[in-house]
C-alpha positions in Angstrom: 36.7 33.3 -64.4 39.2 31.1 -61.9 37.9 29.6 -58.8 39.8 30.1 -55.6 40.9 27.4 -54.1 40.3 26.5 -49.6 41.5 24.2 -47.5 39.0 24.7 -44.4 39.5 22.5 -41.3 36.2 19.6 -39.9 37.2 18.8 -36.8 40.6 17.0 -36.9 40.5 16.5 -40.5 40.7 19.5 -43.7 38.5 19.2 -46.4 38.5 21.6 -49.8 36.5 24.2 -51.1 36.4 26.4 -54.5 34.9 29.5 -54.3 34.5 31.3 -57.6 33.5 35.1 -57.2 31.8 37.1 -59.3 32.9 40.5 -59.4 29.2 41.5 -59.4 27.6 39.3 -57.2 24.3 39.6 -55.4 24.8 36.5 -52.9 27.0 33.9 -51.6 25.9 30.0 -52.2 27.3 27.5 -50.0 27.2 24.4 -52.6 27.3 20.9 -51.5 27.5 18.0 -54.3 25.5 14.8 -54.4 26.1 11.6 -53.0 27.7 10.2 -56.7 30.0 13.4 -57.4 32.3 15.7 -55.7 32.6 19.4 -56.0 35.1 19.1 -59.2 32.3 17.2 -61.0 31.5 18.0 -64.6 27.8 19.6 -63.2 29.2 21.3 -60.5 31.0 23.2 -61.9 28.9 24.3 -64.8 26.2 25.2 -61.9 28.9 27.4 -60.8 29.8 29.5 -63.4 26.2 29.3 -64.3 25.5 30.9 -61.3 28.7 33.2 -61.2 27.2 34.5 -65.4 23.8 35.4 -62.8 25.7 37.0 -60.2 25.9 34.5 -57.5 28.7 33.3 -55.9 29.5 29.8 -54.6 31.8 28.1 -52.5 31.3 23.9 -53.4 33.4 22.1 -51.0 33.7 18.3 -50.6 31.9 16.2 -47.9 35.2 13.6 -46.0 34.5 11.3 -47.9 34.8 12.4 -51.3 37.8 14.4 -50.0 39.9 11.6 -49.2 38.2 9.7 -52.2 35.8 7.7 -51.3 32.5 6.9 -53.0 30.5 5.6 -49.7 29.5 9.3 -48.5 29.7 9.6 -45.0 27.3 9.3 -42.0 25.3 12.4 -41.0 26.8 13.0 -37.9 30.3 13.8 -40.1 28.1 15.2 -42.8 27.0 18.0 -40.6 29.7 18.1 -39.3 31.4 19.4 -42.6 28.4 21.2 -43.7 29.3 23.9 -40.6 32.7 25.1 -41.2 32.4 25.0 -44.8 29.6 27.7 -43.9 30.8 29.2 -41.6 34.2 30.1 -44.0 32.0 31.3 -46.4 30.3 34.0 -44.3 33.9 34.8 -43.6 34.6 35.5 -47.2 31.0 36.7 -47.9 32.1 40.0 -47.4 27.9 41.1 -46.9 26.7 39.5 -49.7 23.3 37.4 -48.5 24.6 33.9 -47.5 22.7 30.6 -48.9 23.0 27.1 -48.2 22.2 23.5 -49.8 23.0 21.9 -52.8 22.4 19.0 -54.9 20.7 16.2 -54.1 22.5 14.3 -50.9 24.2 17.7 -50.2 21.2 19.7 -49.7 19.6 16.9 -47.6 22.6 16.8 -45.7 22.9 20.7 -45.1 18.9 21.0 -44.2 19.4 18.1 -41.8 22.5 21.0 -40.2 20.1 23.6 -40.3 17.2 21.4 -38.6 18.9 20.2 -35.7 21.1 24.0 -35.1 20.5 27.1 -37.2 23.3 27.4 -39.1 25.0 30.8 -38.6 23.9 33.9 -41.0 22.3 31.3 -43.4 18.7 33.2 -45.1 17.4 30.4 -47.1 18.4 26.9 -47.7 17.9 25.6 -51.7 17.8 22.4 -53.4 18.8 21.3 -56.4 16.6 18.0 -56.7 16.0 16.9 -53.2 16.5 12.9 -52.6 12.8 12.6 -51.0 12.8 9.1 -51.1 15.2 6.8 -52.6 14.2 5.6 -56.2 11.8 2.8 -56.4 10.8 3.1 -52.1 8.6 6.2 -52.3 8.1 7.5 -48.9 8.2 10.7 -47.4 10.1 9.7 -43.9 12.7 12.3 -44.9 10.7 14.7 -45.1 10.0 15.2 -40.9 13.2 17.5 -39.7 12.1 20.0 -42.5 9.3 21.1 -40.5 11.7 22.2 -37.6 13.3 24.6 -40.6 12.4 28.8 -39.6 13.9 29.8 -42.5 12.8 30.0 -46.7 13.4 27.2 -48.6 13.6 26.9 -52.3 12.8 23.0 -54.2 13.9 22.6 -57.6 12.5 19.1 -58.8 12.3 17.8 -62.2 8.8 16.5 -63.4 10.5 13.3 -63.6 12.3 12.7 -60.6 12.7 9.2 -59.5 13.4 10.2 -55.7 10.8 12.6 -56.0 7.8 11.4 -56.9 5.6 14.6 -57.3 2.3 12.9 -55.8 4.4 13.1 -52.4 6.6 16.4 -52.9 3.8 18.5 -53.5 2.0 17.5 -50.3 5.1 18.0 -48.5 6.3 21.5 -49.6 2.9 22.6 -49.5 2.9 21.6 -45.3 6.0 23.6 -44.6 4.0 26.8 -45.3 4.9 30.3 -47.3 8.8 29.3 -45.9 8.6 27.0 -48.7 8.5 27.3 -52.7 8.1 24.7 -55.2 9.6 24.9 -58.8 9.1 22.3 -61.3 11.2 21.5 -64.1 9.3 20.2 -66.8 10.1 16.6 -68.3 13.7 16.8 -66.0 15.1 13.9 -64.1 16.3 13.8 -60.6 19.8 15.3 -62.2 17.9 17.7 -65.0 18.5 16.0 -67.7 15.6 15.6 -70.6 15.0 12.9 -72.5 15.4 13.9 -76.6 11.5 13.5 -77.3 10.7 15.7 -74.8 11.6 18.5 -77.1 13.8 20.4 -74.6 17.7 20.3 -74.1 19.8 19.7 -71.1 21.1 23.3 -71.5 17.6 24.5 -71.6 16.8 22.6 -68.4 20.0 23.2 -66.5 19.1 26.6 -68.0 15.5 26.9 -65.9 16.9 25.4 -62.8 19.6 28.4 -62.3 17.3 30.7 -63.2 15.0 29.4 -60.6 18.1 30.0 -58.0 18.9 33.2 -58.4 16.0 35.2 -59.0 14.5 33.1 -55.5 18.1 34.3 -53.7 17.4 37.7 -55.1 13.8 37.9 -53.4 14.8 37.0 -49.7 
């Protein structure tokens, strides 16, 4: 299945998107990339293809810095400015499908900040694949403070070995959000959902668990 390339205005600039719409789509996920990747990264492409197999359409997109070939992430203000028009474009192409938004690491956090600042029209829920609760080696929960302002369901999919979301911090953060938040833990997986060979699991198994959890959660919203 080939993805359709979209051009999306972001203020005075333009970014690119990739729409992958399976014929049996039951939802559309606005899928933002992590800080060190872009929408064409193999993990992003593999996730989009896996979700399509599960009946979930995706609209991947670049933040402005990756669209320009840069490596340094945009400041939050610019990242939020990209999230909003992409979500609006997704609503246009969704053809009535339930709309969700989020992404991997940085992309998920920028989406949640945008939602907390001002609700994203039409978005039914947010999904985070590896929410970066804190920098590696610097545990804290300051990055979660805005989540309490979100009033739609949220899914946190996190590896039990995620160095950017220590479990003794992540669990109470999610619990504190009440019934709006769901936590799915992927055993032995790190921030990128990679697993060590000695774990007895394969990377493909861990990624399949991530996508199964995301697909099931969307179906229940």
